[in-house]
All heavy atoms as TSV, in Angstrom:
chain	resi	resn	atom	element	x	y	z
A	1	MET	N	N	0.850	-1.259	0.001
A	1	MET	CA	C	0.006	-0.016	-0.028
A	1	MET	C	C	0.863	1.229	-0.017
A	1	MET	O	O	0.543	2.185	-0.726
A	1	MET	CB	C	-0.889	-0.042	1.262
A	1	MET	CG	C	-1.897	1.135	1.299
A	1	MET	SD	S	-3.118	0.815	0.048
A	1	MET	CE	C	-4.300	2.031	0.562
A	2	ASN	N	N	1.945	1.240	0.830
A	2	ASN	CA	C	2.767	2.452	0.833
A	2	ASN	C	C	3.435	2.648	-0.486
A	2	ASN	O	O	3.700	3.788	-0.880
A	2	ASN	CB	C	3.840	2.285	1.997
A	2	ASN	CG	C	3.279	2.718	3.312
A	2	ASN	OD1	O	2.247	3.428	3.311
A	2	ASN	ND2	N	3.882	2.244	4.362
A	3	ASN	N	N	3.790	1.499	-1.198
A	3	ASN	CA	C	4.511	1.631	-2.451
A	3	ASN	C	C	3.558	2.248	-3.456
A	3	ASN	O	O	4.021	3.147	-4.282
A	3	ASN	CB	C	4.860	0.228	-2.917
A	3	ASN	CG	C	5.879	0.237	-4.080
A	3	ASN	OD1	O	6.428	1.326	-4.312
A	3	ASN	ND2	N	6.086	-0.890	-4.749
A	4	MET	N	N	2.261	1.954	-3.448
A	4	MET	CA	C	1.389	2.584	-4.361
A	4	MET	C	C	1.168	4.053	-4.081
A	4	MET	O	O	1.128	4.921	-5.002
A	4	MET	CB	C	-0.048	1.889	-4.318
A	4	MET	CG	C	-1.015	2.380	-5.352
A	4	MET	SD	S	-2.595	1.646	-5.190
A	4	MET	CE	C	-2.266	0.004	-5.717
A	5	ILE	N	N	1.078	4.421	-2.830
A	5	ILE	CA	C	0.967	5.811	-2.459
A	5	ILE	C	C	2.192	6.622	-2.884
A	5	ILE	O	O	2.084	7.744	-3.403
A	5	ILE	CB	C	0.700	5.975	-0.898
A	5	ILE	CG1	C	-0.666	5.362	-0.575
A	5	ILE	CG2	C	0.848	7.465	-0.504
A	5	ILE	CD1	C	-0.931	5.373	0.911
A	6	ALA	N	N	3.362	6.137	-2.693
A	6	ALA	CA	C	4.624	6.728	-3.050
A	6	ALA	C	C	4.614	6.936	-4.650
A	6	ALA	O	O	5.016	8.034	-5.151
A	6	ALA	CB	C	5.799	5.907	-2.677
A	7	THR	N	N	4.184	5.927	-5.364
A	7	THR	CA	C	4.139	6.038	-6.842
A	7	THR	C	C	3.172	7.064	-7.290
A	7	THR	O	O	3.463	7.930	-8.120
A	7	THR	CB	C	3.743	4.695	-7.434
A	7	THR	OG1	O	4.676	3.633	-6.995
A	7	THR	CG2	C	3.736	4.726	-8.905
A	8	LEU	N	N	2.034	7.186	-6.601
A	8	LEU	CA	C	1.009	8.193	-6.975
A	8	LEU	C	C	1.473	9.589	-6.673
A	8	LEU	O	O	1.325	10.569	-7.418
A	8	LEU	CB	C	-0.254	7.940	-6.232
A	8	LEU	CG	C	-1.099	6.740	-6.765
A	8	LEU	CD1	C	-2.300	6.509	-5.838
A	8	LEU	CD2	C	-1.494	6.858	-8.205
A	9	GLU	N	N	2.264	9.748	-5.549
A	9	GLU	CA	C	2.846	11.033	-5.185
A	9	GLU	C	C	3.884	11.495	-6.210
A	9	GLU	O	O	3.938	12.642	-6.574
A	9	GLU	CB	C	3.454	10.970	-3.765
A	9	GLU	CG	C	2.440	10.975	-2.701
A	9	GLU	CD	C	1.567	12.218	-2.639
A	9	GLU	OE1	O	2.160	13.346	-2.788
A	9	GLU	OE2	O	0.383	12.144	-2.452
A	10	ILE	N	N	4.658	10.539	-6.683
A	10	ILE	CA	C	5.673	10.798	-7.725
A	10	ILE	C	C	4.998	11.250	-9.008
A	10	ILE	O	O	5.363	12.214	-9.705
A	10	ILE	CB	C	6.613	9.595	-7.903
A	10	ILE	CG1	C	7.441	9.446	-6.702
A	10	ILE	CG2	C	7.411	9.795	-9.218
A	10	ILE	CD1	C	8.320	8.139	-6.737
A	11	VAL	N	N	3.926	10.512	-9.422
A	11	VAL	CA	C	3.161	10.882	-10.595
A	11	VAL	C	C	2.571	12.297	-10.448
A	11	VAL	O	O	2.597	13.113	-11.339
A	11	VAL	CB	C	2.086	9.808	-10.890
A	11	VAL	CG1	C	1.122	10.338	-12.009
A	11	VAL	CG2	C	2.749	8.520	-11.297
A	12	ARG	N	N	1.991	12.579	-9.301
A	12	ARG	CA	C	1.409	13.892	-9.054
A	12	ARG	C	C	2.473	14.953	-9.094
A	12	ARG	O	O	2.260	16.037	-9.706
A	12	ARG	CB	C	0.693	13.892	-7.668
A	12	ARG	CG	C	-0.019	15.155	-7.448
A	12	ARG	CD	C	-0.774	15.031	-6.096
A	12	ARG	NE	N	0.146	15.080	-4.968
A	12	ARG	CZ	C	0.185	15.948	-3.998
A	12	ARG	NH1	N	-0.777	16.906	-3.977
A	12	ARG	NH2	N	1.049	15.972	-3.105
A	13	PHE	N	N	3.645	14.730	-8.558
A	13	PHE	CA	C	4.745	15.672	-8.643
A	13	PHE	C	C	5.239	15.945	-10.071
A	13	PHE	O	O	5.387	17.085	-10.502
A	13	PHE	CB	C	5.894	15.197	-7.744
A	13	PHE	CG	C	7.075	16.120	-7.722
A	13	PHE	CD1	C	7.012	17.292	-7.046
A	13	PHE	CD2	C	8.272	15.827	-8.468
A	13	PHE	CE1	C	8.134	18.171	-7.039
A	13	PHE	CE2	C	9.337	16.598	-8.459
A	13	PHE	CZ	C	9.347	17.802	-7.780
A	14	VAL	N	N	5.379	14.838	-10.898
A	14	VAL	CA	C	5.817	14.957	-12.218
A	14	VAL	C	C	4.719	15.773	-12.977
A	14	VAL	O	O	5.023	16.612	-13.838
A	14	VAL	CB	C	6.085	13.638	-12.820
A	14	VAL	CG1	C	6.253	13.675	-14.347
A	14	VAL	CG2	C	7.310	12.987	-12.167
A	15	ALA	N	N	3.415	15.516	-12.786
A	15	ALA	CA	C	2.331	16.180	-13.504
A	15	ALA	C	C	2.376	17.651	-13.104
A	15	ALA	O	O	2.124	18.545	-14.003
A	15	ALA	CB	C	1.017	15.585	-13.110
A	16	ALA	N	N	2.626	18.037	-11.870
A	16	ALA	CA	C	2.758	19.407	-11.486
A	16	ALA	C	C	3.902	20.109	-12.153
A	16	ALA	O	O	3.741	21.314	-12.621
A	16	ALA	CB	C	2.868	19.551	-9.967
A	17	ILE	N	N	5.067	19.442	-12.225
A	17	ILE	CA	C	6.242	20.012	-12.976
A	17	ILE	C	C	5.887	20.162	-14.498
A	17	ILE	O	O	6.149	21.268	-15.046
A	17	ILE	CB	C	7.385	19.063	-12.801
A	17	ILE	CG1	C	7.829	19.040	-11.405
A	17	ILE	CG2	C	8.556	19.613	-13.677
A	17	ILE	CD1	C	8.508	20.238	-10.854
A	18	ALA	N	N	5.207	19.263	-15.081
A	18	ALA	CA	C	4.827	19.403	-16.470
A	18	ALA	C	C	3.870	20.558	-16.673
A	18	ALA	O	O	3.957	21.324	-17.659
A	18	ALA	CB	C	4.172	18.059	-16.994
A	19	LEU	N	N	2.952	20.685	-15.786
A	19	LEU	CA	C	1.983	21.795	-15.862
A	19	LEU	C	C	2.651	23.124	-15.741
A	19	LEU	O	O	2.403	24.056	-16.582
A	19	LEU	CB	C	0.908	21.652	-14.792
A	19	LEU	CG	C	-0.156	22.747	-14.723
A	19	LEU	CD1	C	-0.971	22.786	-16.100
A	19	LEU	CD2	C	-1.050	22.571	-13.522
A	20	CYS	N	N	3.578	23.237	-14.803
A	20	CYS	CA	C	4.293	24.474	-14.688
A	20	CYS	C	C	5.105	24.843	-15.880
A	20	CYS	O	O	5.215	25.921	-16.345
A	20	CYS	CB	C	5.200	24.435	-13.402
A	20	CYS	SG	S	4.274	24.467	-11.929
A	21	THR	N	N	5.773	23.749	-16.451
A	21	THR	CA	C	6.540	23.945	-17.617
A	21	THR	C	C	5.719	24.407	-18.852
A	21	THR	O	O	6.039	25.254	-19.579
A	21	THR	CB	C	7.240	22.586	-18.037
A	21	THR	OG1	O	8.099	22.228	-16.902
A	21	THR	CG2	C	8.128	22.796	-19.235
A	22	ALA	N	N	4.523	23.791	-18.954
A	22	ALA	CA	C	3.606	24.145	-20.053
A	22	ALA	C	C	3.133	25.604	-19.920
A	22	ALA	O	O	3.055	26.356	-20.819
A	22	ALA	CB	C	2.463	23.179	-20.053
A	23	LEU	N	N	2.860	26.026	-18.692
A	23	LEU	CA	C	2.339	27.364	-18.437
A	23	LEU	C	C	3.495	28.349	-18.683
A	23	LEU	O	O	3.246	29.427	-19.271
A	23	LEU	CB	C	1.847	27.577	-16.961
A	23	LEU	CG	C	0.524	26.834	-16.684
A	23	LEU	CD1	C	0.211	26.909	-15.204
A	23	LEU	CD2	C	-0.592	27.428	-17.478
A	24	PHE	N	N	4.724	28.022	-18.319
A	24	PHE	CA	C	5.867	28.897	-18.578
A	24	PHE	C	C	6.061	29.055	-20.146
A	24	PHE	O	O	6.270	30.200	-20.634
A	24	PHE	CB	C	7.096	28.354	-17.902
A	24	PHE	CG	C	8.319	29.206	-18.195
A	24	PHE	CD1	C	8.461	30.420	-17.527
A	24	PHE	CD2	C	9.282	28.722	-19.079
A	24	PHE	CE1	C	9.614	31.121	-17.684
A	24	PHE	CE2	C	10.417	29.485	-19.283
A	24	PHE	CZ	C	10.550	30.661	-18.622
A	25	ALA	N	N	5.906	27.908	-20.864
A	25	ALA	CA	C	6.125	28.026	-22.319
A	25	ALA	C	C	5.004	28.790	-22.939
A	25	ALA	O	O	5.279	29.581	-23.846
A	25	ALA	CB	C	6.123	26.548	-22.878
A	26	LEU	N	N	3.750	28.726	-22.397
A	26	LEU	CA	C	2.683	29.509	-22.895
A	26	LEU	C	C	2.909	30.980	-22.665
A	26	LEU	O	O	2.636	31.763	-23.585
A	26	LEU	CB	C	1.414	28.998	-22.332
A	26	LEU	CG	C	0.133	29.701	-22.822
A	26	LEU	CD1	C	-0.110	29.424	-24.271
A	26	LEU	CD2	C	-1.111	29.202	-21.982
A	27	ALA	N	N	3.400	31.306	-21.582
A	27	ALA	CA	C	3.613	32.775	-21.210
A	27	ALA	C	C	4.741	33.327	-22.137
A	27	ALA	O	O	4.619	34.402	-22.665
A	27	ALA	CB	C	4.094	32.857	-19.765
A	28	ILE	N	N	5.835	32.556	-22.380
A	28	ILE	CA	C	6.903	32.946	-23.227
A	28	ILE	C	C	6.385	33.182	-24.681
A	28	ILE	O	O	6.734	34.118	-25.396
A	28	ILE	CB	C	8.043	31.932	-23.187
A	28	ILE	CG1	C	8.682	31.969	-21.829
A	28	ILE	CG2	C	9.081	32.260	-24.223
A	28	ILE	CD1	C	9.381	33.237	-21.428
A	29	TYR	N	N	5.564	32.201	-25.139
A	29	TYR	CA	C	4.959	32.252	-26.516
A	29	TYR	C	C	4.084	33.514	-26.575
A	29	TYR	O	O	4.133	34.197	-27.623
A	29	TYR	CB	C	4.199	31.005	-26.858
A	29	TYR	CG	C	3.566	31.093	-28.193
A	29	TYR	CD1	C	4.340	31.008	-29.340
A	29	TYR	CD2	C	2.216	31.164	-28.295
A	29	TYR	CE1	C	3.758	31.012	-30.541
A	29	TYR	CE2	C	1.587	31.219	-29.585
A	29	TYR	CZ	C	2.373	31.166	-30.674
A	29	TYR	OH	O	1.859	31.231	-31.914
A	30	GLY	N	N	3.377	33.794	-25.572
A	30	GLY	CA	C	2.439	35.038	-25.566
A	30	GLY	C	C	3.319	36.309	-25.673
A	30	GLY	O	O	2.954	37.207	-26.432
A	31	LEU	N	N	4.369	36.370	-24.906
A	31	LEU	CA	C	5.325	37.517	-25.040
A	31	LEU	C	C	5.882	37.625	-26.403
A	31	LEU	O	O	5.974	38.718	-27.015
A	31	LEU	CB	C	6.362	37.417	-23.963
A	31	LEU	CG	C	5.960	37.646	-22.518
A	31	LEU	CD1	C	7.136	37.367	-21.579
A	31	LEU	CD2	C	5.450	39.072	-22.384
A	32	TYR	N	N	6.337	36.493	-26.936
A	32	TYR	CA	C	6.924	36.468	-28.316
A	32	TYR	C	C	5.922	37.003	-29.288
A	32	TYR	O	O	6.224	37.841	-30.240
A	32	TYR	CB	C	7.332	35.010	-28.711
A	32	TYR	CG	C	7.611	34.848	-30.183
A	32	TYR	CD1	C	8.794	35.309	-30.736
A	32	TYR	CD2	C	6.689	34.194	-30.948
A	32	TYR	CE1	C	8.997	35.192	-32.078
A	32	TYR	CE2	C	6.868	34.017	-32.321
A	32	TYR	CZ	C	8.020	34.467	-32.829
A	32	TYR	OH	O	8.302	34.301	-34.115
A	33	ARG	N	N	4.648	36.557	-29.310
A	33	ARG	CA	C	3.609	36.969	-30.295
A	33	ARG	C	C	3.399	38.447	-30.104
A	33	ARG	O	O	3.189	39.214	-31.039
A	33	ARG	CB	C	2.353	36.260	-30.092
A	33	ARG	CG	C	2.481	34.817	-30.678
A	33	ARG	CD	C	1.166	34.162	-30.831
A	33	ARG	NE	N	0.246	34.997	-31.555
A	33	ARG	CZ	C	-1.072	34.821	-31.714
A	33	ARG	NH1	N	-1.603	33.780	-31.083
A	33	ARG	NH2	N	-1.749	35.632	-32.438
A	34	ASN	N	N	3.346	38.971	-28.845
A	34	ASN	CA	C	3.091	40.383	-28.563
A	34	ASN	C	C	4.194	41.223	-29.165
A	34	ASN	O	O	3.920	42.290	-29.785
A	34	ASN	CB	C	2.966	40.661	-27.088
A	34	ASN	CG	C	2.508	42.029	-26.754
A	34	ASN	OD1	O	1.975	42.707	-27.618
A	34	ASN	ND2	N	2.714	42.407	-25.520
A	35	ILE	N	N	5.481	40.849	-28.991
A	35	ILE	CA	C	6.563	41.555	-29.517
A	35	ILE	C	C	6.579	41.504	-31.014
A	35	ILE	O	O	6.829	42.566	-31.675
A	35	ILE	CB	C	7.895	41.001	-28.916
A	35	ILE	CG1	C	7.979	41.333	-27.416
A	35	ILE	CG2	C	9.095	41.595	-29.680
A	35	ILE	CD1	C	9.109	40.611	-26.686
A	36	LYS	N	N	6.293	40.359	-31.575
A	36	LYS	CA	C	6.289	40.188	-33.025
A	36	LYS	C	C	5.182	41.104	-33.650
A	36	LYS	O	O	5.438	41.759	-34.659
A	36	LYS	CB	C	5.968	38.792	-33.391
A	36	LYS	CG	C	5.999	38.530	-34.861
A	36	LYS	CD	C	5.826	37.027	-35.134
A	36	LYS	CE	C	5.687	36.803	-36.607
A	36	LYS	NZ	N	5.310	35.407	-36.946
A	37	GLU	N	N	4.012	41.084	-33.104
A	37	GLU	CA	C	2.907	41.934	-33.640
A	37	GLU	C	C	3.197	43.380	-33.512
A	37	GLU	O	O	2.941	44.164	-34.425
A	37	GLU	CB	C	1.586	41.589	-32.919
A	37	GLU	CG	C	1.013	40.272	-33.260
A	37	GLU	CD	C	-0.163	39.888	-32.395
A	37	GLU	OE1	O	-0.616	40.664	-31.568
A	37	GLU	OE2	O	-0.702	38.808	-32.653
A	38	THR	N	N	3.786	43.788	-32.427
A	38	THR	CA	C	4.229	45.188	-32.267
A	38	THR	C	C	5.252	45.618	-33.214
A	38	THR	O	O	5.132	46.676	-33.845
A	38	THR	CB	C	4.748	45.415	-30.791
A	38	THR	OG1	O	3.762	45.042	-29.802
A	38	THR	CG2	C	5.101	46.848	-30.582
A	39	ALA	N	N	6.205	44.759	-33.439
A	39	ALA	CA	C	7.267	44.976	-34.481
A	39	ALA	C	C	6.644	45.084	-35.897
A	39	ALA	O	O	6.972	45.982	-36.643
A	39	ALA	CB	C	8.363	43.967	-34.436
A	40	GLU	N	N	5.747	44.177	-36.221
A	40	GLU	CA	C	5.119	44.213	-37.545
A	40	GLU	C	C	4.248	45.487	-37.740
A	40	GLU	O	O	4.300	46.116	-38.770
A	40	GLU	CB	C	4.226	43.000	-37.691
A	40	GLU	CG	C	4.948	41.706	-37.918
A	40	GLU	CD	C	4.079	40.478	-37.925
A	40	GLU	OE1	O	2.857	40.602	-37.639
A	40	GLU	OE2	O	4.542	39.436	-38.315
A	41	ASP	N	N	3.509	45.961	-36.743
A	41	ASP	CA	C	2.787	47.139	-36.803
A	41	ASP	C	C	3.660	48.393	-36.980
A	41	ASP	O	O	3.339	49.227	-37.724
A	41	ASP	CB	C	1.924	47.356	-35.496
A	41	ASP	CG	C	0.762	46.359	-35.478
A	41	ASP	OD1	O	0.456	45.675	-36.446
A	41	ASP	OD2	O	0.233	46.245	-34.283
A	42	THR	N	N	4.822	48.398	-36.237
A	42	THR	CA	C	5.695	49.533	-36.327
A	42	THR	C	C	6.363	49.583	-37.766
A	42	THR	O	O	6.362	50.640	-38.374
A	42	THR	CB	C	6.832	49.348	-35.323
A	42	THR	OG1	O	6.283	49.306	-34.060
A	42	THR	CG2	C	7.816	50.548	-35.434
A	43	VAL	N	N	6.687	48.393	-38.272
A	43	VAL	CA	C	7.282	48.367	-39.676
A	43	VAL	C	C	6.281	48.806	-40.669
A	43	VAL	O	O	6.571	49.594	-41.602
A	43	VAL	CB	C	7.883	46.960	-39.976
A	43	VAL	CG1	C	8.204	46.847	-41.420
A	43	VAL	CG2	C	9.087	46.692	-39.112
A	44	ARG	N	N	5.042	48.343	-40.543
A	44	ARG	CA	C	3.944	48.700	-41.434
A	44	ARG	C	C	3.728	50.206	-41.424
A	44	ARG	O	O	3.573	50.872	-42.517
A	44	ARG	CB	C	2.652	47.923	-41.073
A	44	ARG	CG	C	1.555	48.161	-42.086
A	44	ARG	CD	C	0.305	47.373	-41.727
A	44	ARG	NE	N	0.560	46.004	-41.622
A	44	ARG	CZ	C	0.490	45.255	-40.430
A	44	ARG	NH1	N	0.182	45.885	-39.312
A	44	ARG	NH2	N	0.810	43.939	-40.404
A	45	GLU	N	N	3.684	50.733	-40.243
A	45	GLU	CA	C	3.476	52.257	-40.138
A	45	GLU	C	C	4.588	53.034	-40.770
A	45	GLU	O	O	4.378	54.069	-41.467
A	45	GLU	CB	C	3.243	52.668	-38.651
A	45	GLU	CG	C	2.023	52.196	-38.059
A	45	GLU	CD	C	1.916	52.453	-36.559
A	45	GLU	OE1	O	2.927	53.000	-36.016
A	45	GLU	OE2	O	0.933	52.036	-35.942
A	46	GLU	N	N	5.834	52.608	-40.575
A	46	GLU	CA	C	7.017	53.252	-41.124
A	46	GLU	C	C	7.027	53.150	-42.567
A	46	GLU	O	O	7.333	54.172	-43.326
A	46	GLU	CB	C	8.299	52.670	-40.498
A	46	GLU	CG	C	8.473	53.151	-39.060
A	46	GLU	CD	C	9.746	52.539	-38.448
A	46	GLU	OE1	O	10.438	51.762	-39.098
A	46	GLU	OE2	O	9.990	52.833	-37.235
A	47	LEU	N	N	6.626	52.020	-43.141
A	47	LEU	CA	C	6.574	51.831	-44.553
A	47	LEU	C	C	5.487	52.749	-45.218
A	47	LEU	O	O	5.739	53.330	-46.220
A	47	LEU	CB	C	6.339	50.353	-44.919
A	47	LEU	CG	C	6.251	49.946	-46.378
A	47	LEU	CD1	C	7.632	50.257	-47.037
A	47	LEU	CD2	C	5.990	48.480	-46.483
A	48	GLU	N	N	4.306	52.761	-44.601
A	48	GLU	CA	C	3.247	53.609	-45.106
A	48	GLU	C	C	3.684	55.101	-45.075
A	48	GLU	O	O	3.435	55.830	-46.044
A	48	GLU	CB	C	2.005	53.387	-44.283
A	48	GLU	CG	C	1.360	52.100	-44.501
A	48	GLU	CD	C	0.174	51.864	-43.616
A	48	GLU	OE1	O	-0.027	52.680	-42.680
A	48	GLU	OE2	O	-0.532	50.816	-43.735
A	49	GLN	N	N	4.385	55.508	-43.994
A	49	GLN	CA	C	4.876	56.866	-43.972
A	49	GLN	C	C	5.894	57.149	-45.063
A	49	GLN	O	O	5.885	58.148	-45.687
A	49	GLN	CB	C	5.437	57.213	-42.565
A	49	GLN	CG	C	5.931	58.636	-42.390
A	49	GLN	CD	C	6.493	58.889	-41.063
A	49	GLN	OE1	O	6.511	57.979	-40.239
A	49	GLN	NE2	N	6.921	60.110	-40.843
A	50	ALA	N	N	6.788	56.233	-45.246
A	50	ALA	CA	C	7.781	56.330	-46.305
A	50	ALA	C	C	7.198	56.503	-47.706
A	50	ALA	O	O	7.553	57.248	-48.506
A	50	ALA	CB	C	8.828	55.206	-46.242
A	51	VAL	N	N	6.185	55.603	-47.934
A	51	VAL	CA	C	5.486	55.672	-49.237
A	51	VAL	C	C	4.730	57.084	-49.443
A	51	VAL	O	O	4.809	57.637	-50.481
A	51	VAL	CB	C	4.424	54.526	-49.304
A	51	VAL	CG1	C	3.526	54.711	-50.555
A	51	VAL	CG2	C	5.182	53.196	-49.413
A	52	ARG	N	N	4.125	57.585	-48.341
A	52	ARG	CA	C	3.495	58.866	-48.458
A	52	ARG	C	C	4.521	59.958	-48.714
A	52	ARG	O	O	4.252	60.836	-49.483
A	52	ARG	CB	C	2.704	59.181	-47.157
A	52	ARG	CG	C	1.404	58.477	-46.997
A	52	ARG	CD	C	0.604	59.098	-45.783
A	52	ARG	NE	N	1.293	59.049	-44.564
A	52	ARG	CZ	C	1.257	58.073	-43.653
A	52	ARG	NH1	N	0.448	57.073	-43.842
A	52	ARG	NH2	N	1.887	58.065	-42.517
A	53	GLU	N	N	5.611	59.920	-48.012
A	53	GLU	CA	C	6.653	60.952	-48.200
A	53	GLU	C	C	7.299	60.839	-49.616
A	53	GLU	O	O	7.644	61.782	-50.172
A	53	GLU	CB	C	7.709	60.834	-47.140
A	53	GLU	CG	C	7.249	61.296	-45.749
A	53	GLU	CD	C	8.248	61.188	-44.675
A	53	GLU	OE1	O	9.411	60.737	-45.028
A	53	GLU	OE2	O	7.896	61.410	-43.494
A	54	ALA	N	N	7.403	59.671	-50.134
A	54	ALA	CA	C	8.051	59.401	-51.462
A	54	ALA	C	C	7.094	60.032	-52.536
A	54	ALA	O	O	7.571	60.368	-53.604
A	54	ALA	CB	C	8.283	57.913	-51.708
A	55	GLY	N	N	5.747	60.009	-52.297
A	55	GLY	CA	C	4.860	60.517	-53.244
A	55	GLY	C	C	4.771	62.046	-53.325
A	55	GLY	O	O	4.181	62.573	-54.204
A	56	ARG	N	N	5.380	62.698	-52.359
A	56	ARG	CA	C	5.364	64.208	-52.408
A	56	ARG	C	C	6.406	64.715	-53.331
A	56	ARG	O	O	7.487	64.213	-53.432
A	56	ARG	CB	C	5.683	64.732	-51.017
A	56	ARG	CG	C	4.627	64.449	-49.914
A	56	ARG	CD	C	5.064	65.014	-48.643
A	56	ARG	NE	N	4.160	64.543	-47.572
A	56	ARG	CZ	C	4.380	64.581	-46.322
A	56	ARG	NH1	N	5.661	64.933	-45.896
A	56	ARG	NH2	N	3.500	64.166	-45.406
A	57	PRO	N	N	6.073	65.752	-54.065
A	57	PRO	CA	C	7.059	66.369	-54.988
A	57	PRO	C	C	8.125	67.062	-54.195
A	57	PRO	O	O	7.955	67.628	-53.124
A	57	PRO	CB	C	6.260	67.337	-55.789
A	57	PRO	CG	C	5.080	67.674	-54.965
A	57	PRO	CD	C	4.767	66.457	-54.150
A	58	VAL	N	N	9.305	66.947	-54.721
A	58	VAL	CA	C	10.532	67.614	-54.151
A	58	VAL	C	C	10.822	68.892	-54.949
A	58	VAL	O	O	11.056	68.830	-56.140
A	58	VAL	CB	C	11.709	66.686	-54.145
A	58	VAL	CG1	C	12.949	67.368	-53.577
A	58	VAL	CG2	C	11.420	65.422	-53.392
A	59	VAL	N	N	10.820	70.024	-54.280
A	59	VAL	CA	C	11.139	71.311	-54.907
A	59	VAL	C	C	12.382	71.837	-54.253
A	59	VAL	O	O	12.468	71.938	-53.050
A	59	VAL	CB	C	9.999	72.292	-54.722
A	59	VAL	CG1	C	10.283	73.612	-55.314
A	59	VAL	CG2	C	8.667	71.675	-55.322
A	60	LYS	N	N	13.371	72.149	-55.071
A	60	LYS	CA	C	14.611	72.677	-54.624
A	60	LYS	C	C	14.730	74.128	-55.035
A	60	LYS	O	O	14.605	74.400	-56.283
A	60	LYS	CB	C	15.782	71.848	-55.141
A	60	LYS	CG	C	17.105	72.275	-54.551
A	60	LYS	CD	C	18.190	71.285	-55.086
A	60	LYS	CE	C	19.585	71.759	-54.469
A	60	LYS	NZ	N	20.636	70.875	-54.943
A	61	VAL	N	N	15.018	75.044	-54.128
A	61	VAL	CA	C	15.052	76.455	-54.365
A	61	VAL	C	C	16.486	76.857	-54.126
A	61	VAL	O	O	16.980	76.668	-53.031
A	61	VAL	CB	C	14.025	77.276	-53.605
A	61	VAL	CG1	C	14.219	78.746	-53.872
A	61	VAL	CG2	C	12.613	76.760	-53.910
A	62	GLU	N	N	17.129	77.549	-55.160
A	62	GLU	CA	C	18.423	78.052	-54.893
A	62	GLU	C	C	18.437	79.539	-55.224
A	62	GLU	O	O	17.769	79.983	-56.131
A	62	GLU	CB	C	19.428	77.373	-55.932
A	62	GLU	CG	C	19.712	75.982	-55.541
A	62	GLU	CD	C	20.792	75.303	-56.481
A	62	GLU	OE1	O	21.434	76.057	-57.140
A	62	GLU	OE2	O	20.839	74.101	-56.486
A	63	ILE	N	N	19.061	80.266	-54.405
A	63	ILE	CA	C	19.133	81.753	-54.530
A	63	ILE	C	C	20.557	82.117	-54.899
A	63	ILE	O	O	21.496	81.778	-54.132
A	63	ILE	CB	C	18.692	82.489	-53.279
A	63	ILE	CG1	C	17.231	82.110	-53.019
A	63	ILE	CG2	C	18.854	83.992	-53.493
A	63	ILE	CD1	C	16.721	82.676	-51.694
A	64	GLN	N	N	20.759	82.768	-56.004
A	64	GLN	CA	C	22.055	83.198	-56.386
A	64	GLN	C	C	22.157	84.708	-56.199
A	64	GLN	O	O	21.243	85.420	-56.610
A	64	GLN	CB	C	22.382	82.805	-57.862
A	64	GLN	CG	C	22.460	81.299	-58.025
A	64	GLN	CD	C	22.684	80.976	-59.486
A	64	GLN	OE1	O	22.755	81.823	-60.354
A	64	GLN	NE2	N	22.928	79.677	-59.787
A	65	THR	N	N	23.322	85.149	-55.708
A	65	THR	CA	C	23.530	86.646	-55.560
A	65	THR	C	C	24.572	86.997	-56.575
A	65	THR	O	O	25.539	86.339	-56.798
A	65	THR	CB	C	23.889	86.956	-54.142
A	65	THR	OG1	O	25.069	86.263	-53.843
A	65	THR	CG2	C	22.804	86.586	-53.186
A	66	LYS	N	N	24.379	88.257	-57.086
A	66	LYS	CA	C	25.416	88.806	-57.963
A	66	LYS	C	C	26.108	89.938	-57.299
A	66	LYS	O	O	25.537	90.663	-56.543
A	66	LYS	CB	C	24.772	89.338	-59.256
A	66	LYS	CG	C	24.095	88.201	-60.056
A	66	LYS	CD	C	23.585	88.764	-61.399
A	66	LYS	CE	C	23.008	87.657	-62.220
A	66	LYS	NZ	N	22.421	88.156	-63.482
A	67	GLY	N	N	27.409	90.122	-57.586
A	67	GLY	CA	C	28.095	91.253	-57.099
A	67	GLY	C	C	28.700	90.941	-55.764
A	67	GLY	O	O	28.464	89.917	-55.143
A	68	LYS	N	N	29.408	91.906	-55.237
A	68	LYS	CA	C	30.101	91.819	-54.012
A	68	LYS	C	C	29.430	92.643	-53.055
A	68	LYS	O	O	28.864	93.688	-53.339
A	68	LYS	CB	C	31.612	92.256	-54.130
A	68	LYS	CG	C	32.366	91.388	-54.956
A	68	LYS	CD	C	33.845	91.835	-54.972
A	68	LYS	CE	C	34.688	90.965	-55.864
A	68	LYS	NZ	N	36.104	91.358	-55.911
A	69	TRP	N	N	29.430	92.387	-51.761
A	69	TRP	CA	C	28.801	93.178	-50.722
A	69	TRP	C	C	29.732	94.093	-50.127
A	69	TRP	O	O	30.613	94.277	-49.661
A	69	TRP	CB	C	28.272	92.245	-49.632
A	69	TRP	CG	C	27.079	91.398	-50.114
A	69	TRP	CD1	C	27.202	90.126	-50.692
A	69	TRP	CD2	C	25.723	91.787	-50.323
A	69	TRP	NE1	N	25.963	89.709	-51.096
A	69	TRP	CE2	C	25.068	90.675	-50.807
A	69	TRP	CE3	C	25.054	92.932	-49.995
A	69	TRP	CZ2	C	23.703	90.703	-51.068
A	69	TRP	CZ3	C	23.646	92.923	-50.182
A	69	TRP	CH2	C	22.993	91.825	-50.802
């Protein structure tokens, strides 16, 4: 009887370790997805801004002066 109780306690302990490991992995994966989505949004916004700025006409104005002061 004691042998069976010890075995069940070991199984319960291993199951608890497995659960903690799975929860930790899930938390890390959630952080990874959050960081990835934030990075993708930032890149998308910067790309859209670059495209808008590239569509604007560029006007260069130069002023030339004649003579000496």
